[in-house]
NUDRENTOR-396071 format. One record per residue (C-alpha): residue in three letters; x, y, z negated. Coordinates in steps of 0.1 Angstrom, whole numbers, padded with zeros to 4 digits, always signed. Layout:
# residues N
ALAXYZ
...
# end
This chain:
# residues 123
GLN-0207+0422+0186
VAL-0170+0426+0192
GLN-0147+0400+0206
LEU-0110+0403+0198
VAL-0081+0385+0214
GLU-0046+0388+0202
SER-0014+0382+0222
GLY+0023+0389+0220
GLY+0034+0366+0192
GLY+0064+0344+0195
LEU+0097+0332+0181
VAL+0122+0360+0175
GLN+0155+0363+0158
ALA+0158+0384+0126
GLY+0163+0421+0136
GLY+0144+0417+0168
SER+0112+0433+0180
LEU+0077+0423+0192
ARG+0046+0441+0203
LEU+0013+0425+0195
SER-0018+0434+0214
CYS-0054+0431+0206
ALA-0079+0433+0234
ALA-0114+0441+0225
SER-0147+0436+0243
GLY-0183+0441+0233
ARG-0197+0471+0216
THR-0181+0505+0218
PHE-0145+0501+0209
ASN-0137+0537+0203
SER-0161+0541+0174
ILE-0147+0516+0150
ASN-0118+0515+0127
MET-0094+0486+0132
GLY-0065+0468+0115
TRP-0039+0441+0114
PHE-0036+0414+0087
ARG-0012+0385+0084
GLN-0012+0352+0067
ALA+0019+0331+0059
PRO+0016+0294+0051
GLY+0004+0289+0015
LYS-0003+0326+0010
GLU-0034+0348+0011
ARG-0042+0369+0040
GLU-0026+0403+0035
PHE-0031+0438+0049
VAL-0005+0450+0073
ALA-0018+0482+0090
ALA-0050+0501+0098
ILE-0060+0527+0123
SER-0090+0551+0125
TRP-0115+0549+0153
ASN-0098+0579+0171
GLY-0062+0568+0164
TYR-0055+0599+0144
SER-0050+0582+0111
THR-0028+0552+0104
TYR-0020+0533+0072
TYR+0006+0507+0063
ALA+0014+0482+0037
ASP+0046+0492+0018
SER+0064+0461+0030
VAL+0061+0471+0067
LYS+0063+0509+0065
GLY+0090+0523+0087
ARG+0093+0491+0107
PHE+0057+0486+0121
THR+0037+0510+0142
ILE+0000+0506+0148
SER-0016+0523+0178
ARG-0046+0521+0201
ASP-0056+0530+0236
ASN-0093+0535+0236
ALA-0094+0538+0274
LYS-0080+0502+0276
ASN-0100+0489+0246
THR-0067+0477+0232
MET-0049+0480+0199
TYR-0012+0474+0194
LEU+0013+0466+0166
GLN+0049+0473+0174
ILE+0071+0453+0151
ASN+0108+0462+0147
SER+0136+0450+0125
LEU+0119+0417+0120
LYS+0126+0398+0088
SER+0121+0362+0079
GLU+0094+0372+0055
ASP+0074+0386+0084
THR+0067+0351+0097
ALA+0030+0346+0097
VAL-0001+0344+0118
TYR-0011+0380+0126
TYR-0048+0388+0129
CYS-0066+0417+0146
THR-0097+0429+0129
ALA-0123+0455+0136
ASP-0152+0474+0121
GLY-0140+0482+0086
PRO-0137+0512+0064
LEU-0110+0538+0070
ASN-0078+0525+0054
GLY-0095+0493+0046
ARG-0070+0470+0029
ARG-0093+0441+0018
TRP-0097+0414+0045
ASP-0134+0410+0035
ALA-0141+0446+0044
TYR-0139+0439+0081
ILE-0166+0423+0102
TYR-0148+0410+0133
TRP-0117+0389+0136
GLY-0095+0375+0164
GLN-0081+0340+0164
GLY-0046+0351+0154
THR-0012+0350+0170
GLN+0019+0334+0155
VAL+0050+0354+0148
SER+0080+0334+0137
VAL+0113+0349+0127
SER+0145+0329+0127
SER+0174+0339+0105
# end
């Protein structure tokens, strides 16, 4: 079992930045691939970014490439998502997920999920 808790969401003006964190507990954190997804009102949950178990490989949706950075600190059992140059279309609930395939882009490929953290961007 893996428990995931996201934090760091909030209301930010367009062009601003946020850093989301995902704290994990439970089974060995540093042996599982992880990712971030997001879901806007009325839309399906969509892939944002993924990171390999050792942090060496990262993957991004085209819509966030160059603005978002995924990283992890296995010593702290924590994954991060640095979000820069926020746009109104980034408004969504952001979910941390764990134990999926490398570069997993389907939400149903992951086993564990956090409760989500709201990111709202004002224009």
